[in-house]
MOPAC internal coordinates of N, CA, C and O (Angstrom, degrees):
PM7 1SCF
backbone

  N    0.0000 0     0.00 0     0.00 0    0    0    0
  C    1.4589 1     0.00 0     0.00 0    1    0    0
  C    1.5269 1   107.88 1     0.00 0    2    1    0
  O    1.2310 1   121.11 1   -68.53 1    3    2    1
  N    1.3068 1   115.48 1   111.47 1    3    2    1
  C    1.4625 1   120.23 1  -178.53 1    5    3    2
  C    1.5240 1   112.26 1  -119.07 1    6    5    3
  O    1.2310 1   120.66 1  -169.54 1    7    6    5
  N    1.3231 1   116.34 1    10.46 1    7    6    5
  C    1.4638 1   121.82 1   179.33 1    9    7    6
  C    1.5257 1   108.47 1   -75.26 1   10    9    7
  O    1.2310 1   120.94 1   -76.32 1   11   10    9
  N    1.3285 1   115.81 1   103.68 1   11   10    9
  C    1.4638 1   120.31 1  -174.14 1   13   11   10
  C    1.5260 1   112.34 1   -59.40 1   14   13   11
  O    1.2310 1   119.78 1   142.71 1   15   14   13
  N    1.3168 1   118.02 1   -37.29 1   15   14   13
  C    1.4652 1   120.88 1  -179.53 1   17   15   14
  C    1.5247 1   110.62 1   -65.21 1   18   17   15
  O    1.2310 1   120.77 1   136.42 1   19   18   17
  N    1.3270 1   116.14 1   -43.58 1   19   18   17
  C    1.4627 1   120.34 1   178.95 1   21   19   18
  C    1.5171 1   111.77 1   -64.95 1   22   21   19
  O    1.2310 1   120.68 1   137.34 1   23   22   21
  N    1.3201 1   116.30 1   -42.66 1   23   22   21
  C    1.4613 1   120.66 1   179.17 1   25   23   22
  C    1.5229 1   109.89 1   -66.39 1   26   25   23
  O    1.2310 1   120.44 1   140.76 1   27   26   25
  N    1.3241 1   116.76 1   -39.24 1   27   26   25
  C    1.4709 1   120.40 1  -179.68 1   29   27   26
  C    1.5255 1   111.03 1   -61.12 1   30   29   27
  O    1.2310 1   120.12 1   141.48 1   31   30   29
  N    1.3292 1   117.37 1   -38.52 1   31   30   29
  C    1.4656 1   120.88 1   178.43 1   33   31   30
  C    1.5266 1   110.29 1   -62.87 1   34   33   31
  O    1.2310 1   120.42 1   140.48 1   35   34   33
  N    1.3265 1   116.80 1   -39.52 1   35   34   33
  C    1.4626 1   120.89 1   179.39 1   37   35   34
  C    1.5284 1   110.26 1   -70.39 1   38   37   35
  O    1.2310 1   120.25 1   139.94 1   39   38   37
  N    1.3258 1   117.14 1   -40.06 1   39   38   37
  C    1.4691 1   121.26 1   176.23 1   41   39   38
  C    1.5297 1   109.29 1   -58.72 1   42   41   39
  O    1.2310 1   120.32 1   133.09 1   43   42   41
  N    1.3299 1   116.98 1   -46.91 1   43   42   41
  C    1.4666 1   121.13 1   179.07 1   45   43   42
  C    1.5256 1   111.00 1   -59.77 1   46   45   43
  O    1.2310 1   120.77 1   138.38 1   47   46   45
  N    1.3334 1   116.13 1   -41.62 1   47   46   45
  C    1.4681 1   120.91 1  -179.82 1   49   47   46
  C    1.5297 1   110.67 1   -62.55 1   50   49   47
  O    1.2310 1   120.45 1   132.36 1   51   50   49
  N    1.3244 1   116.75 1   -47.64 1   51   50   49
  C    1.4679 1   121.02 1  -179.23 1   53   51   50
  C    1.5283 1   110.26 1   -62.53 1   54   53   51
  O    1.2310 1   119.99 1   135.74 1   55   54   53
  N    1.3211 1   117.63 1   -44.26 1   55   54   53
  C    1.4636 1   120.59 1  -179.14 1   57   55   54
  C    1.5243 1   111.42 1   -65.80 1   58   57   55
  O    1.2310 1   120.04 1   142.04 1   59   58   57
  N    1.3294 1   117.54 1   -37.96 1   59   58   57
  C    1.4662 1   119.62 1  -179.37 1   61   59   58
  C    1.5257 1   111.65 1   -71.07 1   62   61   59
  O    1.2310 1   120.24 1   154.19 1   63   62   61
  N    1.3293 1   117.15 1   -25.81 1   63   62   61
  C    1.4656 1   120.77 1   178.86 1   65   63   62
  C    1.5265 1   112.19 1   -86.85 1   66   65   63
  O    1.2310 1   119.99 1   174.72 1   67   66   65
  N    1.3155 1   117.62 1    -5.28 1   67   66   65
  C    1.4686 1   121.50 1  -175.09 1   69   67   66
  C    1.5257 1   112.04 1  -130.12 1   70   69   67
  O    1.2310 1   119.67 1  -126.06 1   71   70   69
  N    1.3274 1   118.23 1    53.94 1   71   70   69
  C    1.4725 1   119.34 1  -175.18 1   73   71   70
  C    1.5279 1   113.62 1   -61.92 1   74   73   71
  O    1.2310 1   120.00 1   144.78 1   75   74   73
  N    1.3360 1   117.61 1   -35.22 1   75   74   73
  C    1.4684 1   119.31 1  -179.74 1   77   75   74
  C    1.5233 1   111.10 1   -67.40 1   78   77   75
  O    1.2310 1   120.77 1   140.46 1   79   78   77
  N    1.3355 1   116.14 1   -39.54 1   79   78   77
  C    1.4590 1   119.75 1   178.84 1   81   79   78
  C    1.5303 1   110.87 1   -67.19 1   82   81   79
  O    1.2310 1   120.74 1   141.39 1   83   82   81
  N    1.3368 1   116.19 1   -38.61 1   83   82   81
  C    1.4713 1   120.05 1   177.45 1   85   83   82
  C    1.5260 1   109.28 1   -60.73 1   86   85   83
  O    1.2310 1   120.73 1   135.58 1   87   86   85
  N    1.3222 1   116.21 1   -44.42 1   87   86   85
  C    1.4688 1   121.30 1   179.31 1   89   87   86
  C    1.5309 1   110.89 1   -60.73 1   90   89   87
  O    1.2310 1   120.81 1   134.46 1   91   90   89
  N    1.3328 1   116.07 1   -45.54 1   91   90   89
  C    1.4685 1   120.35 1   179.85 1   93   91   90
  C    1.5250 1   111.24 1   -64.71 1   94   93   91
  O    1.2310 1   120.24 1   140.39 1   95   94   93
  N    1.3371 1   117.15 1   -39.61 1   95   94   93
  C    1.4621 1   120.49 1   178.50 1   97   95   94
  C    1.5221 1   109.77 1   -61.43 1   98   97   95
  O    1.2310 1   120.74 1   133.54 1   99   98   97
  N    1.3090 1   116.18 1   -46.46 1   99   98   97
  C    1.4684 1   120.58 1  -178.61 1  101   99   98
  C    1.5211 1   111.78 1   -66.71 1  102  101   99
  O    1.2310 1   120.81 1   157.71 1  103  102  101
  N    1.3425 1   116.05 1   -22.29 1  103  102  101
  C    1.4649 1   120.39 1   177.64 1  105  103  102
  C    1.5269 1   111.47 1   -84.73 1  106  105  103
  O    1.2310 1   120.39 1   179.81 1  107  106  105
  N    1.3409 1   116.86 1    -0.19 1  107  106  105
  C    1.4552 1   119.52 1   173.75 1  109  107  106
  C    1.5214 1   116.01 1   117.76 1  110  109  107
  O    1.2310 1   119.41 1  -178.17 1  111  110  109
  N    1.3250 1   118.74 1     1.83 1  111  110  109
  C    1.4701 1   121.47 1  -179.51 1  113  111  110
  C    1.5290 1   109.76 1   -84.98 1  114  113  111
  O    1.2310 1   120.74 1  -100.88 1  115  114  113
  N    1.3281 1   116.19 1    79.12 1  115  114  113
  C    1.4679 1   122.19 1  -173.94 1  117  115  114
  C    1.5246 1   113.38 1   -64.43 1  118  117  115
  O    1.2310 1   120.04 1   159.05 1  119  118  117
  N    1.3436 1   117.54 1   -20.95 1  119  118  117
  C    1.4642 1   120.26 1   179.80 1  121  119  118
  C    1.5253 1   111.87 1   -61.33 1  122  121  119
  O    1.2310 1   120.53 1   157.93 1  123  122  121
  N    1.3078 1   116.60 1   -22.07 1  123  122  121
  C    1.4663 1   119.94 1  -178.33 1  125  123  122
  C    1.5210 1   112.99 1   -68.31 1  126  125  123
  O    1.2310 1   119.61 1   165.47 1  127  126  125
  N    1.3250 1   118.36 1   -14.53 1  127  126  125
  C    1.4691 1   120.37 1   175.87 1  129  127  126
  C    1.5288 1   108.75 1   -56.79 1  130  129  127
  O    1.2310 1   120.46 1   138.56 1  131  130  129
  N    1.3234 1   116.72 1   -41.44 1  131  130  129
  C    1.4635 1   121.27 1   178.01 1  133  131  130
  C    1.5144 1   112.06 1   -63.04 1  134  133  131
  O    1.2310 1   120.32 1   142.64 1  135  134  133
  N    1.3242 1   116.99 1   -37.36 1  135  134  133
  C    1.4647 1   121.32 1   177.09 1  137  135  134
  C    1.5239 1   110.12 1   -61.55 1  138  137  135
  O    1.2310 1   120.56 1   132.25 1  139  138  137
  N    1.3328 1   116.53 1   -47.75 1  139  138  137
  C    1.4669 1   120.10 1  -178.88 1  141  139  138
  C    1.5251 1   111.41 1   -63.68 1  142  141  139
  O    1.2310 1   120.43 1   135.09 1  143  142  141
  N    1.3242 1   116.79 1   -44.91 1  143  142  141
  C    1.4676 1   120.39 1   178.95 1  145  143  142
  C    1.5268 1   109.35 1   -60.43 1  146  145  143
  O    1.2310 1   120.53 1   136.46 1  147  146  145
  N    1.3257 1   116.60 1   -43.54 1  147  146  145
  C    1.4641 1   120.71 1   179.53 1  149  147  146
  C    1.5149 1   112.64 1   -60.27 1  150  149  147
  O    1.2310 1   120.34 1   136.68 1  151  150  149
  N    1.3256 1   116.95 1   -43.32 1  151  150  149
  C    1.4639 1   120.87 1   179.17 1  153  151  150
  C    1.5267 1   110.97 1   -62.97 1  154  153  151
  O    1.2310 1   120.61 1   138.32 1  155  154  153
  N    1.3160 1   116.44 1   -41.68 1  155  154  153
  C    1.4668 1   120.94 1  -179.76 1  157  155  154
  C    1.5238 1   110.25 1   -67.06 1  158  157  155
  O    1.2310 1   120.43 1   137.19 1  159  158  157
  N    1.3303 1   116.77 1   -42.81 1  159  158  157
  C    1.4666 1   119.92 1   179.29 1  161  159  158
  C    1.5281 1   110.42 1   -64.62 1  162  161  159
  O    1.2310 1   120.59 1   144.11 1  163  162  161
  N    1.3391 1   116.48 1   -35.89 1  163  162  161
  C    1.4665 1   120.04 1   178.35 1  165  163  162
  C    1.5273 1   110.05 1   -64.13 1  166  165  163
  O    1.2310 1   120.47 1   134.60 1  167  166  165
  N    1.3239 1   116.71 1   -45.40 1  167  166  165
  C    1.4674 1   120.49 1  -179.13 1  169  167  166
  C    1.5241 1   112.77 1   -66.12 1  170  169  167
  O    1.2310 1   120.61 1   150.02 1  171  170  169
  N    1.3293 1   116.43 1   -29.98 1  171  170  169
  C    1.4702 1   119.84 1  -179.14 1  173  171  170
  C    1.5285 1   111.38 1   -98.16 1  174  173  171
  O    1.2310 1   121.02 1  -172.00 1  175  174  173
  N    1.3349 1   115.66 1     8.00 1  175  174  173
  C    1.4733 1   121.40 1  -178.02 1  177  175  174
  C    1.5316 1   111.44 1    55.31 1  178  177  175
  O    1.2310 1   120.94 1  -142.49 1  179  178  177
  N    1.3334 1   115.81 1    37.51 1  179  178  177
  C    1.4577 1   121.89 1   176.57 1  181  179  178
  C    1.5171 1   115.14 1    76.88 1  182  181  179
  O    1.2310 1   120.27 1  -169.90 1  183  182  181
  N    1.3251 1   117.09 1    10.10 1  183  182  181
  C    1.4648 1   119.89 1  -174.38 1  185  183  182
  C    1.5215 1   114.52 1   -92.58 1  186  185  183
  O    1.2310 1   120.06 1   167.08 1  187  186  185
  N    1.3370 1   117.49 1   -12.92 1  187  186  185
  C    1.4690 1   119.66 1  -178.60 1  189  187  186
  C    1.5233 1   110.07 1   -71.72 1  190  189  187
  O    1.2310 1   120.75 1   -38.47 1  191  190  189
  N    1.3154 1   116.18 1   141.53 1  191  190  189
  C    1.4614 1   121.88 1   177.26 1  193  191  190
  C    1.5350 1   107.98 1   -68.92 1  194  193  191
  O    1.2310 1   119.73 1   -65.63 1  195  194  193
  N    1.3504 1   118.11 1   114.37 1  195  194  193
  C    1.4653 1   120.59 1  -175.87 1  197  195  194
  C    1.5254 1   113.72 1   -59.16 1  198  197  195
  O    1.2310 1   120.10 1   147.91 1  199  198  197
  N    1.3214 1   117.42 1   -32.09 1  199  198  197
  C    1.4678 1   120.41 1   179.37 1  201  199  198
  C    1.5286 1   109.86 1   -63.45 1  202  201  199
  O    1.2310 1   120.57 1   133.87 1  203  202  201
  N    1.3301 1   116.51 1   -46.13 1  203  202  201
  C    1.4672 1   120.81 1   179.20 1  205  203  202
  C    1.5258 1   110.03 1   -65.55 1  206  205  203
  O    1.2310 1   120.40 1   137.70 1  207  206  205
  N    1.3387 1   116.85 1   -42.30 1  207  206  205
  C    1.4679 1   121.19 1   179.14 1  209  207  206
  C    1.5284 1   109.86 1   -57.07 1  210  209  207
  O    1.2310 1   120.25 1   131.27 1  211  210  209
  N    1.3242 1   117.13 1   -48.73 1  211  210  209
  C    1.4667 1   120.74 1  -179.13 1  213  211  210
  C    1.5191 1   112.17 1   -63.54 1  214  213  211
  O    1.2310 1   120.18 1   138.06 1  215  214  213
  N    1.3285 1   117.25 1   -41.94 1  215  214  213
  C    1.4698 1   120.62 1   178.88 1  217  215  214
  C    1.5254 1   110.94 1   -61.54 1  218  217  215
  O    1.2310 1   120.64 1   134.09 1  219  218  217
  N    1.3372 1   116.38 1   -45.91 1  219  218  217
  C    1.4636 1   120.14 1  -178.82 1  221  219  218
  C    1.5251 1   111.12 1   -65.99 1  222  221  219
  O    1.2310 1   120.35 1   138.10 1  223  222  221
  N    1.3261 1   116.94 1   -41.90 1  223  222  221
  C    1.4629 1   119.79 1   178.83 1  225  223  222
  C    1.5241 1   110.96 1   -61.60 1  226  225  223
  O    1.2310 1   120.19 1   134.40 1  227  226  225
  N    1.3231 1   117.25 1   -45.60 1  227  226  225
  C    1.4643 1   120.15 1  -179.78 1  229  227  226
  C    1.5211 1   110.74 1   -60.47 1  230  229  227
  O    1.2310 1   120.85 1   138.64 1  231  230  229
  N    1.3403 1   115.97 1   -41.36 1  231  230  229
  C    1.4616 1   120.33 1  -179.43 1  233  231  230
  C    1.5337 1   110.43 1   -65.30 1  234  233  231
  O    1.2310 1   120.53 1   135.82 1  235  234  233
  N    1.3256 1   116.59 1   -44.18 1  235  234  233
  C    1.4633 1   120.17 1  -174.82 1  237  235  234
  C    1.5240 1   112.82 1   -76.88 1  238  237  235
  O    1.2310 1   120.26 1   153.42 1  239  238  237
  N    1.3242 1   117.12 1   -26.58 1  239  238  237
  C    1.4610 1   120.01 1  -177.09 1  241  239  238
  C    1.5237 1   113.17 1   -92.91 1  242  241  239
  O    1.2310 1   120.09 1   174.65 1  243  242  241
  N    1.3290 1   117.43 1    -5.35 1  243  242  241
  C    1.4702 1   118.74 1  -178.33 1  245  243  242
  C    1.5137 1   111.46 1   -82.54 1  246  245  243
  O    1.2310 1   120.10 1   180.00 1  247  246  245

């Protein structure tokens, strides 16, 4: 799955369902990046392009 718009919707969904994790990530808990990627891969059944997922997460979490 390389459709950036589709992946972005899933990224938004995961972030909106995980406000405490987003807060902890922004406070410096970088390990949570793996948690977010894992949640997105689970929702897409492993089909999302990890490069796009990471780029979108970095953009949205900065």
